Each structure stands twice: as C-alpha cells, then as structure tokens.
Backbone and ligand atoms as CSV (ligand in chain L), in Angstrom:
chain,resi,resn,atom,element,x,y,z
A,1,MET,N,N,26.412,-5.236,-5.396
A,1,MET,CA,C,26.411,-6.463,-4.450
A,1,MET,C,C,25.084,-6.532,-3.993
A,2,GLU,N,N,25.032,-7.522,-2.896
A,2,GLU,CA,C,23.683,-7.974,-2.325
A,2,GLU,C,C,22.918,-6.836,-1.627
A,3,GLN,N,N,21.630,-6.870,-1.866
A,3,GLN,CA,C,20.776,-6.001,-1.174
A,3,GLN,C,C,20.087,-6.645,-0.071
A,4,VAL,N,N,19.703,-5.933,0.948
A,4,VAL,CA,C,19.263,-6.397,2.302
A,4,VAL,C,C,17.928,-5.808,2.500
A,5,LEU,N,N,17.029,-6.732,2.929
A,5,LEU,CA,C,15.730,-6.256,3.294
A,5,LEU,C,C,15.712,-5.893,4.720
A,6,LEU,N,N,15.261,-4.662,4.969
A,6,LEU,CA,C,15.375,-4.161,6.472
A,6,LEU,C,C,13.870,-4.169,6.940
A,7,LEU,N,N,13.715,-4.957,8.114
A,7,LEU,CA,C,12.432,-5.126,8.718
A,7,LEU,C,C,12.327,-4.324,9.988
A,8,ASN,N,N,11.133,-3.885,10.305
A,8,ASN,CA,C,10.914,-3.220,11.562
A,8,ASN,C,C,10.882,-4.366,12.636
A,9,ILE,N,N,10.832,-3.825,13.855
A,9,ILE,CA,C,10.867,-4.860,15.001
A,9,ILE,C,C,9.692,-5.822,14.902
A,10,SER,N,N,8.736,-5.310,14.290
A,10,SER,CA,C,7.389,-5.993,14.106
A,10,SER,C,C,7.408,-7.003,12.918
A,11,TYR,N,N,8.523,-7.046,12.222
A,11,TYR,CA,C,8.782,-7.828,10.997
A,11,TYR,C,C,8.155,-7.179,9.691
A,12,GLU,N,N,7.717,-6.015,9.783
A,12,GLU,CA,C,7.038,-5.367,8.786
A,12,GLU,C,C,8.365,-4.783,7.714
A,13,PRO,N,N,8.290,-5.098,6.513
A,13,PRO,CA,C,9.280,-4.533,5.711
A,13,PRO,C,C,9.252,-3.107,5.713
A,14,LEU,N,N,10.625,-2.477,5.820
A,14,LEU,CA,C,10.644,-1.075,5.804
A,14,LEU,C,C,11.277,-0.505,4.540
A,15,LYS,N,N,12.452,-1.083,4.298
A,15,LYS,CA,C,13.123,-0.656,2.948
A,15,LYS,C,C,14.245,-1.688,2.599
A,16,ILE,N,N,14.844,-1.383,1.436
A,16,ILE,CA,C,15.868,-2.129,1.006
A,16,ILE,C,C,17.157,-1.289,1.173
A,17,ILE,N,N,18.120,-1.840,1.741
A,17,ILE,CA,C,19.362,-1.133,2.061
A,17,ILE,C,C,20.501,-1.993,1.454
A,18,ASN,N,N,21.676,-1.379,1.363
A,18,ASN,CA,C,22.853,-2.211,0.776
A,18,ASN,C,C,23.571,-2.858,1.967
A,19,TRP,N,N,24.293,-3.888,1.643
A,19,TRP,CA,C,24.898,-4.631,2.677
A,19,TRP,C,C,25.800,-3.988,3.596
A,20,LYS,N,N,26.523,-2.832,3.063
A,20,LYS,CA,C,27.341,-2.218,3.967
A,20,LYS,C,C,26.657,-1.554,5.027
A,21,LYS,N,N,25.568,-1.085,4.658
A,21,LYS,CA,C,24.657,-0.155,5.655
A,21,LYS,C,C,24.159,-1.347,6.656
A,22,ALA,N,N,23.639,-2.471,6.082
A,22,ALA,CA,C,23.328,-3.600,7.049
A,22,ALA,C,C,24.399,-3.957,8.089
A,23,ILE,N,N,25.563,-4.155,7.499
A,23,ILE,CA,C,26.698,-4.595,8.370
A,23,ILE,C,C,27.018,-3.436,9.495
A,24,SER,N,N,26.910,-2.240,8.974
A,24,SER,CA,C,27.307,-1.139,9.991
A,24,SER,C,C,26.148,-1.107,11.105
A,25,MET,N,N,24.897,-1.340,10.656
A,25,MET,CA,C,23.828,-1.305,11.664
A,25,MET,C,C,23.923,-2.520,12.516
A,26,LEU,N,N,24.379,-3.582,12.067
A,26,LEU,CA,C,24.596,-4.896,12.932
A,26,LEU,C,C,25.804,-4.657,13.906
A,27,PHE,N,N,26.858,-3.980,13.518
A,27,PHE,CA,C,27.951,-3.692,14.527
A,27,PHE,C,C,27.494,-2.641,15.571
A,28,LEU,N,N,26.609,-1.755,15.240
A,28,LEU,CA,C,25.986,-0.768,16.164
A,28,LEU,C,C,24.939,-1.287,17.060
A,29,GLY,N,N,24.620,-2.600,16.775
A,29,GLY,CA,C,23.666,-3.177,17.762
A,29,GLY,C,C,22.269,-2.676,17.284
A,30,LYS,N,N,22.175,-2.214,16.177
A,30,LYS,CA,C,20.751,-1.759,15.841
A,30,LYS,C,C,19.732,-2.873,15.141
A,31,VAL,N,N,20.502,-3.766,14.640
A,31,VAL,CA,C,19.646,-4.850,13.984
A,31,VAL,C,C,20.079,-6.167,14.268
A,32,GLU,N,N,19.360,-7.246,14.046
A,32,GLU,CA,C,19.771,-8.759,14.149
A,32,GLU,C,C,19.514,-9.230,12.665
A,33,VAL,N,N,20.426,-10.290,12.537
A,33,VAL,CA,C,20.340,-10.939,11.206
A,33,VAL,C,C,19.125,-12.030,11.255
A,34,ILE,N,N,18.233,-11.894,10.334
A,34,ILE,CA,C,17.108,-13.002,10.121
A,34,ILE,C,C,17.527,-13.974,9.168
A,35,GLU,N,N,17.979,-13.520,7.987
A,35,GLU,CA,C,18.274,-14.399,6.908
A,35,GLU,C,C,19.657,-13.976,6.426
A,36,GLU,N,N,20.479,-14.934,5.826
A,36,GLU,CA,C,21.746,-14.686,5.247
A,36,GLU,C,C,21.866,-15.251,3.847
A,37,TYR,N,N,22.706,-14.581,3.095
A,37,TYR,CA,C,23.049,-15.172,1.674
A,37,TYR,C,C,24.073,-16.156,1.918
A,38,ASN,N,N,24.481,-16.885,0.985
A,38,ASN,CA,C,25.545,-17.750,1.069
A,38,ASN,C,C,26.977,-17.115,1.028
A,39,SER,N,N,27.063,-15.911,0.400
A,39,SER,CA,C,28.306,-15.273,0.180
A,39,SER,C,C,28.720,-14.775,1.535
A,40,GLU,N,N,30.030,-14.688,1.502
A,40,GLU,CA,C,30.656,-14.144,2.760
A,40,GLU,C,C,31.451,-12.947,2.698
A,41,ILE,N,N,31.658,-12.133,3.714
A,41,ILE,CA,C,32.524,-10.884,3.557
A,41,ILE,C,C,33.671,-11.251,4.439
A,42,HIS,N,N,34.853,-11.122,3.836
A,42,HIS,CA,C,36.050,-11.317,4.721
A,42,HIS,C,C,36.722,-9.952,5.181
A,43,ALA,N,N,36.850,-9.739,6.346
A,43,ALA,CA,C,37.609,-8.572,6.819
A,43,ALA,C,C,38.830,-9.044,7.600
A,44,ILE,N,N,39.575,-8.172,7.939
A,44,ILE,CA,C,40.821,-8.470,8.599
A,44,ILE,C,C,40.682,-9.574,9.784
A,45,SER,N,N,39.705,-9.162,10.618
A,45,SER,CA,C,39.655,-9.964,11.870
A,45,SER,C,C,38.365,-10.975,11.971
A,46,PHE,N,N,37.693,-10.871,10.810
A,46,PHE,CA,C,36.416,-11.783,11.036
A,46,PHE,C,C,35.885,-12.133,9.587
A,47,THR,N,N,35.075,-13.057,9.457
A,47,THR,CA,C,34.423,-13.373,8.340
A,47,THR,C,C,32.938,-13.581,8.659
A,48,ILE,N,N,32.125,-12.967,7.788
A,48,ILE,CA,C,30.686,-12.999,8.106
A,48,ILE,C,C,29.828,-13.206,6.954
A,49,LYS,N,N,28.700,-13.967,7.171
A,49,LYS,CA,C,27.863,-14.224,5.916
A,49,LYS,C,C,27.164,-12.908,5.712
A,50,VAL,N,N,26.904,-12.604,4.517
A,50,VAL,CA,C,26.172,-11.492,4.024
A,50,VAL,C,C,24.653,-11.582,4.470
A,51,PRO,N,N,24.230,-10.581,5.256
A,51,PRO,CA,C,22.778,-10.736,5.609
A,51,PRO,C,C,21.925,-10.418,4.336
A,52,SER,N,N,20.751,-11.227,4.308
A,52,SER,CA,C,19.864,-10.855,3.307
A,52,SER,C,C,18.444,-10.253,3.809
A,53,VAL,N,N,18.226,-10.532,5.081
A,53,VAL,CA,C,17.073,-9.872,5.867
A,53,VAL,C,C,17.706,-9.560,7.283
A,54,VAL,N,N,17.469,-8.204,7.673
A,54,VAL,CA,C,17.851,-7.764,9.046
A,54,VAL,C,C,16.648,-7.215,9.691
A,55,ARG,N,N,16.560,-7.323,11.039
A,55,ARG,CA,C,15.408,-6.722,11.729
A,55,ARG,C,C,15.857,-5.777,12.745
A,56,LEU,N,N,15.273,-4.470,12.824
A,56,LEU,CA,C,15.640,-3.552,13.747
A,56,LEU,C,C,15.145,-4.129,15.166
A,57,LEU,N,N,16.030,-3.667,16.080
A,57,LEU,CA,C,15.751,-4.126,17.467
A,57,LEU,C,C,14.933,-3.120,18.253
A,58,THR,N,N,14.794,-1.886,17.693
A,58,THR,CA,C,13.884,-0.878,18.167
A,58,THR,C,C,12.886,-0.503,17.117
A,59,MET,N,N,11.643,-0.094,17.597
A,59,MET,CA,C,10.635,0.213,16.729
A,59,MET,C,C,10.815,1.519,15.994
A,60,VAL,N,N,10.690,1.436,14.781
A,60,VAL,CA,C,10.616,2.710,14.013
A,60,VAL,C,C,9.116,3.073,13.744
A,61,LYS,N,N,8.939,4.266,14.247
A,61,LYS,CA,C,7.509,4.809,14.005
A,61,LYS,C,C,7.409,5.367,12.502
A,62,ARG,N,N,6.470,4.729,11.751
A,62,ARG,CA,C,6.479,5.271,10.381
A,62,ARG,C,C,5.500,6.310,10.269
A,63,ASN,N,N,5.834,7.385,9.408
A,63,ASN,CA,C,5.024,8.569,9.272
A,63,ASN,C,C,3.843,8.280,8.424
A,64,LYS,N,N,2.647,7.924,9.036
A,64,LYS,CA,C,1.598,7.669,8.292
A,64,LYS,C,C,0.727,8.980,8.080
A,65,SER,N,N,0.239,9.283,6.940
A,65,SER,CA,C,-0.409,10.517,6.749
A,65,SER,C,C,-1.764,10.044,6.354
A,66,PRO,N,N,-2.670,10.987,6.680
A,66,PRO,CA,C,-4.099,10.549,6.326
A,66,PRO,C,C,-4.211,10.602,4.827
A,67,VAL,N,N,-5.161,9.796,4.221
A,67,VAL,CA,C,-5.320,9.837,2.897
A,67,VAL,C,C,-6.038,11.063,2.512
A,68,LYS,N,N,-5.385,11.815,1.504
A,68,LYS,CA,C,-6.028,13.062,1.076
A,68,LYS,C,C,-7.382,12.767,0.262
A,69,PHE,N,N,-8.469,13.578,0.530
A,69,PHE,CA,C,-9.507,13.395,-0.166
A,69,PHE,C,C,-9.446,13.956,-1.639
A,70,SER,N,N,-9.469,13.069,-2.597
A,70,SER,CA,C,-9.218,13.609,-3.998
A,70,SER,C,C,-9.923,12.509,-4.956
A,71,ARG,N,N,-10.171,13.001,-6.085
A,71,ARG,CA,C,-10.793,12.201,-7.056
A,71,ARG,C,C,-10.032,10.859,-7.314
A,72,GLN,N,N,-8.671,10.955,-7.394
A,72,GLN,CA,C,-7.864,9.846,-7.695
A,72,GLN,C,C,-7.885,8.852,-6.494
A,73,ASN,N,N,-7.905,9.429,-5.284
A,73,ASN,CA,C,-7.930,8.625,-4.056
A,73,ASN,C,C,-9.349,7.870,-3.881
A,74,ILE,N,N,-10.336,8.557,-4.272
A,74,ILE,CA,C,-11.719,7.950,-4.307
A,74,ILE,C,C,-11.735,6.782,-5.174
A,75,TYR,N,N,-11.188,6.932,-6.350
A,75,TYR,CA,C,-11.104,5.850,-7.374
A,75,TYR,C,C,-10.149,4.765,-6.802
A,76,ALA,N,N,-9.200,5.096,-6.164
A,76,ALA,CA,C,-8.279,4.010,-5.544
A,76,ALA,C,C,-8.919,3.279,-4.501
A,77,ARG,N,N,-9.648,3.986,-3.596
A,77,ARG,CA,C,-10.394,3.395,-2.486
A,77,ARG,C,C,-11.432,2.319,-3.106
A,78,ASP,N,N,-11.987,2.571,-4.259
A,78,ASP,CA,C,-13.089,1.682,-4.858
A,78,ASP,C,C,-12.520,0.947,-5.879
A,79,ARG,N,N,-11.081,0.905,-6.039
A,79,ARG,CA,C,-10.449,0.189,-7.071
A,79,ARG,C,C,-11.011,0.357,-8.336
A,80,SER,N,N,-11.351,1.561,-8.749
A,80,SER,CA,C,-11.983,1.958,-10.010
A,80,SER,C,C,-13.139,1.192,-10.423
A,81,ASN,N,N,-13.787,0.536,-9.417
A,81,ASN,CA,C,-15.107,-0.138,-9.695
A,81,ASN,C,C,-16.227,0.823,-9.539
A,82,CYS,N,N,-17.048,0.858,-10.379
A,82,CYS,CA,C,-18.290,1.753,-10.118
A,82,CYS,C,C,-19.095,0.962,-9.006
A,83,GLN,N,N,-19.427,1.803,-7.984
A,83,GLN,CA,C,-20.046,1.222,-6.759
A,83,GLN,C,C,-21.521,0.823,-7.030
A,84,TYR,N,N,-22.008,0.995,-8.183
A,84,TYR,CA,C,-23.407,0.561,-8.457
A,84,TYR,C,C,-23.480,-0.755,-9.268
A,85,CYS,N,N,-22.872,-0.532,-10.473
A,85,CYS,CA,C,-22.880,-1.602,-11.487
A,85,CYS,C,C,-21.669,-2.612,-11.230
A,86,GLY,N,N,-20.657,-2.258,-10.450
A,86,GLY,CA,C,-19.495,-3.038,-10.158
A,86,GLY,C,C,-18.478,-3.210,-11.283
A,87,ALA,N,N,-18.686,-2.718,-12.454
A,87,ALA,CA,C,-17.725,-2.740,-13.500
A,87,ALA,C,C,-16.484,-1.843,-13.134
A,88,LYS,N,N,-15.375,-2.268,-13.733
A,88,LYS,CA,C,-14.188,-1.512,-13.603
A,88,LYS,C,C,-14.000,-0.570,-14.718
A,89,PHE,N,N,-13.556,0.648,-14.556
A,89,PHE,CA,C,-13.347,1.497,-15.730
A,89,PHE,C,C,-12.069,2.305,-15.559
A,90,PRO,N,N,-11.555,2.716,-16.859
A,90,PRO,CA,C,-10.461,3.724,-16.693
A,90,PRO,C,C,-10.869,4.980,-16.104
A,91,SER,N,N,-9.906,5.617,-15.429
A,91,SER,CA,C,-10.492,6.812,-14.656
A,91,SER,C,C,-11.050,7.923,-15.593
A,92,GLU,N,N,-10.845,7.998,-16.794
A,92,GLU,CA,C,-11.370,9.064,-17.687
A,92,GLU,C,C,-12.926,8.711,-17.950
A,93,GLU,N,N,-13.394,7.398,-17.590
A,93,GLU,CA,C,-14.742,6.943,-17.824
A,93,GLU,C,C,-15.466,6.977,-16.456
A,94,LEU,N,N,-14.748,7.472,-15.414
A,94,LEU,CA,C,-15.376,7.305,-14.087
A,94,LEU,C,C,-15.704,8.869,-13.601
A,95,THR,N,N,-16.617,8.896,-12.737
A,95,THR,CA,C,-16.942,10.100,-12.189
A,95,THR,C,C,-17.200,9.772,-10.708
A,96,TYR,N,N,-17.702,10.767,-9.730
A,96,TYR,CA,C,-18.112,10.263,-8.562
A,96,TYR,C,C,-19.563,10.736,-8.314
A,97,ASP,N,N,-20.043,10.090,-7.365
A,97,ASP,CA,C,-21.460,10.233,-6.973
A,97,ASP,C,C,-21.729,10.566,-5.577
A,98,HIS,N,N,-22.665,11.530,-5.371
A,98,HIS,CA,C,-22.965,11.791,-3.968
A,98,HIS,C,C,-24.238,10.729,-3.568
A,99,VAL,N,N,-23.862,9.842,-2.756
A,99,VAL,CA,C,-24.868,8.855,-2.408
A,99,VAL,C,C,-26.141,9.483,-1.895
A,100,LEU,N,N,-26.146,10.350,-0.957
A,100,LEU,CA,C,-27.149,11.327,-0.628
A,100,LEU,C,C,-26.984,12.425,-1.445
A,101,PRO,N,N,-27.785,12.847,-2.487
A,101,PRO,CA,C,-27.637,13.845,-3.264
A,101,PRO,C,C,-27.320,15.160,-2.660
A,102,LYS,N,N,-26.404,16.024,-3.407
A,102,LYS,CA,C,-26.125,17.290,-2.936
A,102,LYS,C,C,-27.331,18.107,-2.675
A,103,SER,N,N,-28.346,17.962,-3.633
A,103,SER,CA,C,-29.442,18.903,-3.424
A,103,SER,C,C,-30.352,18.478,-2.405
A,104,ARG,N,N,-30.078,17.322,-1.651
A,104,ARG,CA,C,-30.677,17.021,-0.373
A,104,ARG,C,C,-29.809,17.269,0.820
A,105,GLY,N,N,-28.760,17.878,0.685
A,105,GLY,CA,C,-27.750,18.224,1.717
A,105,GLY,C,C,-26.678,17.141,1.899
A,106,GLY,N,N,-26.501,16.319,0.830
A,106,GLY,CA,C,-25.410,15.436,0.941
A,106,GLY,C,C,-24.094,16.054,0.887
A,107,ARG,N,N,-23.012,15.641,1.597
A,107,ARG,CA,C,-21.804,16.391,1.587
A,107,ARG,C,C,-20.713,15.647,0.765
A,108,THR,N,N,-19.878,16.466,0.467
A,108,THR,CA,C,-18.745,16.026,-0.456
A,108,THR,C,C,-17.724,15.540,0.437
A,109,GLU,N,N,-17.695,14.214,1.065
A,109,GLU,CA,C,-16.815,13.705,1.900
A,109,GLU,C,C,-16.785,12.250,1.721
A,110,TRP,N,N,-15.716,11.684,2.323
A,110,TRP,CA,C,-15.413,10.163,2.116
A,110,TRP,C,C,-16.620,9.293,2.272
A,111,GLU,N,N,-17.462,9.522,3.255
A,111,GLU,CA,C,-18.519,8.820,3.693
A,111,GLU,C,C,-19.811,8.990,2.780
A,112,ASN,N,N,-19.832,9.970,1.871
A,112,ASN,CA,C,-20.843,10.065,1.009
A,112,ASN,C,C,-20.408,10.185,-0.591
A,113,ILE,N,N,-19.360,9.913,-0.753
A,113,ILE,CA,C,-18.851,9.819,-2.068
A,113,ILE,C,C,-18.547,8.421,-2.608
A,114,VAL,N,N,-18.899,8.085,-3.675
A,114,VAL,CA,C,-18.592,6.707,-4.372
A,114,VAL,C,C,-18.172,6.980,-5.747
A,115,THR,N,N,-17.193,6.084,-6.234
A,115,THR,CA,C,-16.805,5.957,-7.580
A,115,THR,C,C,-17.959,5.433,-8.445
A,116,CYS,N,N,-18.225,6.059,-9.580
A,116,CYS,CA,C,-19.469,5.719,-10.237
A,116,CYS,C,C,-19.145,5.943,-11.752
A,117,CYS,N,N,-19.709,4.975,-12.617
A,117,CYS,CA,C,-19.450,5.227,-13.956
A,117,CYS,C,C,-20.418,6.217,-14.523
A,118,ILE,N,N,-20.219,6.763,-15.805
A,118,ILE,CA,C,-20.918,7.869,-16.320
A,118,ILE,C,C,-22.386,7.345,-16.521
A,119,ASN,N,N,-22.674,6.120,-16.888
A,119,ASN,CA,C,-23.943,5.613,-17.077
A,119,ASN,C,C,-24.753,5.427,-15.853
A,120,CYS,N,N,-24.219,4.955,-14.748
A,120,CYS,CA,C,-24.869,4.850,-13.540
A,120,CYS,C,C,-25.136,6.103,-12.901
A,121,ASN,N,N,-24.203,6.993,-13.152
A,121,ASN,CA,C,-24.325,8.429,-12.608
A,121,ASN,C,C,-25.546,9.061,-13.142
A,122,ARG,N,N,-25.680,8.911,-14.460
A,122,ARG,CA,C,-26.677,9.495,-15.204
A,122,ARG,C,C,-28.023,8.804,-14.881
A,123,LYS,N,N,-28.066,7.521,-14.687
A,123,LYS,CA,C,-29.311,6.843,-14.310
A,123,LYS,C,C,-29.679,7.243,-13.013
A,124,LYS,N,N,-28.875,7.363,-11.991
A,124,LYS,CA,C,-29.227,7.721,-10.570
A,124,LYS,C,C,-29.751,9.048,-10.495
A,125,GLY,N,N,-29.126,10.111,-11.052
A,125,GLY,CA,C,-29.578,11.478,-11.101
A,125,GLY,C,C,-29.524,11.995,-9.719
A,126,GLY,N,N,-30.553,12.753,-9.305
A,126,GLY,CA,C,-30.580,13.388,-8.000
A,126,GLY,C,C,-31.302,12.562,-7.100
A,127,ARG,N,N,-31.330,11.245,-7.263
A,127,ARG,CA,C,-32.062,10.299,-6.354
A,127,ARG,C,C,-31.267,9.464,-5.325
A,128,LEU,N,N,-31.882,9.003,-4.326
A,128,LEU,CA,C,-31.165,8.134,-3.477
A,128,LEU,C,C,-31.016,6.732,-4.124
A,129,PRO,N,N,-30.069,5.883,-3.853
A,129,PRO,CA,C,-29.852,4.570,-4.590
A,129,PRO,C,C,-31.184,3.813,-4.701
A,130,HIS,N,N,-31.834,3.562,-3.598
A,130,HIS,CA,C,-33.135,2.749,-3.699
A,130,HIS,C,C,-34.134,3.423,-4.489
A,131,GLU,N,N,-34.345,4.736,-4.483
A,131,GLU,CA,C,-35.201,5.433,-5.288
A,131,GLU,C,C,-35.025,5.195,-6.798
A,132,ALA,N,N,-33.768,4.983,-7.105
A,132,ALA,CA,C,-33.409,4.703,-8.480
A,132,ALA,C,C,-33.297,3.219,-8.913
A,133,GLY,N,N,-33.673,2.354,-7.809
A,133,GLY,CA,C,-33.606,0.897,-7.973
A,133,GLY,C,C,-32.158,0.434,-8.147
A,134,MET,N,N,-31.228,1.139,-7.486
A,134,MET,CA,C,-29.808,0.689,-7.550
A,134,MET,C,C,-29.337,0.359,-6.189
A,135,ASN,N,N,-28.426,-0.469,-6.124
A,135,ASN,CA,C,-27.809,-0.902,-4.908
A,135,ASN,C,C,-26.314,-0.663,-4.772
A,136,LEU,N,N,-25.875,0.062,-3.642
A,136,LEU,CA,C,-24.578,0.295,-3.433
A,136,LEU,C,C,-23.802,-1.110,-3.107
A,137,ILE,N,N,-22.697,-1.248,-3.847
A,137,ILE,CA,C,-21.935,-2.341,-3.613
A,137,ILE,C,C,-21.330,-2.342,-2.153
A,138,ARG,N,N,-20.887,-1.092,-1.911
A,138,ARG,CA,C,-20.211,-1.055,-0.495
A,138,ARG,C,C,-20.336,0.485,0.007
A,139,ARG,N,N,-20.688,0.455,1.223
A,139,ARG,CA,C,-20.677,1.836,1.881
A,139,ARG,C,C,-19.462,2.524,1.805
A,140,PRO,N,N,-19.518,3.799,1.347
A,140,PRO,CA,C,-18.401,4.534,1.365
A,140,PRO,C,C,-17.715,4.885,2.708
A,141,PHE,N,N,-16.477,4.787,2.799
A,141,PHE,CA,C,-15.772,5.067,4.108
A,141,PHE,C,C,-14.538,5.889,3.984
A,142,GLN,N,N,-14.097,6.403,5.207
A,142,GLN,CA,C,-12.726,7.062,5.060
A,142,GLN,C,C,-11.796,6.024,5.079
A,143,PRO,N,N,-10.917,5.988,4.017
A,143,PRO,CA,C,-9.882,4.918,4.063
A,143,PRO,C,C,-8.868,5.033,5.231
A,144,ASP,N,N,-8.394,3.969,5.473
A,144,ASP,CA,C,-7.320,3.774,6.474
A,144,ASP,C,C,-6.050,4.431,6.027
A,145,TRP,N,N,-5.069,4.479,6.861
A,145,TRP,CA,C,-3.818,5.148,6.447
A,145,TRP,C,C,-3.252,4.410,5.391
A,146,VAL,N,N,-2.488,5.165,4.684
A,146,VAL,CA,C,-1.638,4.496,3.554
A,146,VAL,C,C,-0.168,4.269,4.167
A,147,PRO,N,N,0.521,3.189,3.777
A,147,PRO,CA,C,1.912,2.934,4.218
A,147,PRO,C,C,2.763,4.083,3.545
A,148,SER,N,N,3.590,4.607,4.478
A,148,SER,CA,C,4.304,5.744,3.987
A,148,SER,C,C,5.388,5.355,3.064
A,149,MET,N,N,5.781,4.165,3.241
A,149,MET,CA,C,6.810,3.664,2.255
A,149,MET,C,C,6.290,2.498,1.419
A,150,ARG,N,N,6.676,2.568,0.260
A,150,ARG,CA,C,6.243,1.469,-0.644
A,150,ARG,C,C,7.637,0.836,-1.272
A,151,ILE,N,N,7.642,-0.379,-1.258
A,151,ILE,CA,C,8.821,-0.846,-1.857
A,151,ILE,C,C,8.512,-1.395,-3.271
A,152,ILE,N,N,9.050,-0.893,-4.254
A,152,ILE,CA,C,8.767,-1.492,-5.512
A,152,ILE,C,C,9.907,-2.325,-6.137
A,153,ILE,N,N,9.595,-3.496,-6.357
A,153,ILE,CA,C,10.850,-4.379,-6.837
A,153,ILE,C,C,10.281,-5.383,-7.777
A,154,GLY,N,N,11.209,-5.744,-8.772
A,154,GLY,CA,C,10.786,-6.679,-9.755
A,154,GLY,C,C,10.724,-8.027,-9.154
A,155,PHE,N,N,9.638,-8.889,-9.539
A,155,PHE,CA,C,9.502,-10.033,-8.879
A,155,PHE,C,C,10.852,-11.032,-8.952
A,156,LYS,N,N,11.259,-11.029,-10.181
A,156,LYS,CA,C,12.469,-11.927,-10.494
A,156,LYS,C,C,13.753,-11.394,-9.612
A,157,GLU,N,N,13.782,-10.162,-9.112
A,157,GLU,CA,C,14.791,-9.684,-8.369
A,157,GLU,C,C,14.712,-10.050,-6.833
A,158,VAL,N,N,13.573,-10.572,-6.480
A,158,VAL,CA,C,13.215,-10.781,-4.976
A,158,VAL,C,C,14.093,-12.059,-4.595
A,159,PRO,N,N,15.013,-11.776,-3.576
A,159,PRO,CA,C,15.714,-12.838,-3.214
A,159,PRO,C,C,14.876,-13.964,-2.546
A,160,HIS,N,N,15.081,-15.195,-2.659
A,160,HIS,CA,C,14.232,-16.153,-2.138
A,160,HIS,C,C,14.068,-16.082,-0.623
A,161,SER,N,N,15.030,-15.617,0.078
A,161,SER,CA,C,15.024,-15.528,1.614
A,161,SER,C,C,13.941,-14.347,2.024
A,162,TRP,N,N,13.567,-13.569,1.083
A,162,TRP,CA,C,12.869,-12.322,1.489
A,162,TRP,C,C,11.420,-12.540,1.319
A,163,ARG,N,N,11.078,-13.683,0.610
A,163,ARG,CA,C,9.683,-13.961,0.499
A,163,ARG,C,C,8.627,-14.063,1.582
A,164,ASP,N,N,9.247,-14.663,2.647
A,164,ASP,CA,C,8.352,-14.774,3.784
A,164,ASP,C,C,7.980,-13.474,4.500
A,165,TYR,N,N,8.800,-12.233,4.153
A,165,TYR,CA,C,8.541,-11.075,4.788
A,165,TYR,C,C,7.927,-10.046,3.953
A,166,LEU,N,N,7.612,-10.335,2.638
A,166,LEU,CA,C,6.978,-9.369,1.870
A,166,LEU,C,C,5.376,-9.379,1.945
A,167,TYR,N,N,5.027,-8.252,2.305
A,167,TYR,CA,C,3.545,-7.961,2.572
A,167,TYR,C,C,2.772,-7.488,1.424
A,168,TRP,N,N,1.593,-7.359,1.618
A,168,TRP,CA,C,0.701,-6.767,0.512
A,168,TRP,C,C,1.223,-5.408,0.030
A,169,HIS,N,N,1.753,-4.510,0.990
A,169,HIS,CA,C,1.911,-3.253,0.513
A,169,HIS,C,C,3.235,-3.054,-0.165
A,170,ILE,N,N,3.780,-4.173,-0.438
A,170,ILE,CA,C,5.090,-4.178,-1.375
A,170,ILE,C,C,4.571,-4.547,-2.779
A,171,GLU,N,N,4.833,-3.594,-3.725
A,171,GLU,CA,C,4.372,-3.752,-4.898
A,171,GLU,C,C,5.377,-4.475,-5.736
A,172,LEU,N,N,4.893,-5.645,-6.262
A,172,LEU,CA,C,5.712,-6.431,-7.177
A,172,LEU,C,C,5.526,-6.165,-8.560
A,173,VAL,N,N,6.488,-5.689,-9.283
A,173,VAL,CA,C,6.176,-5.415,-10.691
A,173,VAL,C,C,6.762,-6.449,-11.502
A,174,GLU,N,N,5.997,-6.777,-12.508
A,174,GLU,CA,C,6.447,-7.980,-13.297
A,174,GLU,C,C,7.740,-7.694,-14.151
L,1,ZN,ZN,ZN,-21.812,1.851,-13.102
C-alpha cells in the first residue's frame, strides 16, 4: 500500500515509511500531515485520508559523520574531474596529486590533495602547479558532512505530492 515521506521539522526528507507507521505516529502526536493521498482508511470510529507526506513535530538530530579521507572520497569530492585539465575519468584512470609536492613537505590531507588524471600527474611531476604551467580548477578543501541517510527511489515511483520536498541528497534512479 501507500508509502509516506517522513520529513524532519525543518522539512528535510528523512525517510520513507509505510502508512501504518505514519498513522501511528500521527496518533501519538509525533507528526502532522502535510500532504494526503486520495485514498482513505476506514476504521471503526473514524475515516482518514492516507497521508503521503508527514512532518515530525520535534527535531531529529541526524548522525552526520565526517567524510573519511580516502581515494574514493577524493574522487567523489572532485566529481571524478581532473583538477588540472577538467576532464572526467573513470576511477581506474585517475590518481591523486599533492598540490604542494610531497618532496617539498606537502601533506597528504584534504587541503593538499586533488583528483588528477594520469597525464596531468605525469606532466606536473614534483612541481607546483604554476611551475608546471598548470592551473588548479578549484582549491582542494575538506568536504562538508555527508547526509547520513540517502533515500534512493525510482523517479517514476515518486508520488506527485512528494516532489516539493525532495532535495538534492535524494538520489533519483532512472
Ligand atoms: Zn588531467
């Protein structure tokens, strides 16, 4: 039966729950109904429209964890784009580059590591970008927190009433 989008008090989508859970949260005073489906639930003493979007009345703190420093996360931060030539590569054709070379004391940390293609890496060698005549597309940085919860849903399955509440961190799969 119907699925319900649960929003935080801030209207940020948290997860998808089933309608029974949504109704019980409603009766416990934990949520308010934001959007409804046309279908109704008939109980002995009442009839209620099935909620499609409910919003928590108290804030749920999300467990945000710092982004782990790893090769895959470096590529993810830079969206698999070489930070010198700007081209996108599959991860097996990428490496990472110390902007300030290791040989000159450059550290292996978020602020000194960029995604780099093999050609650009070879070209740059142990030099600073300007010494190699190369420009960094973007200064490397420590990425922000990642959403702890990711909702993955097929685009065609998204009820119309949810669309206003779906944010970038919800991954829509074709
Ligand atoms: Zn490159």
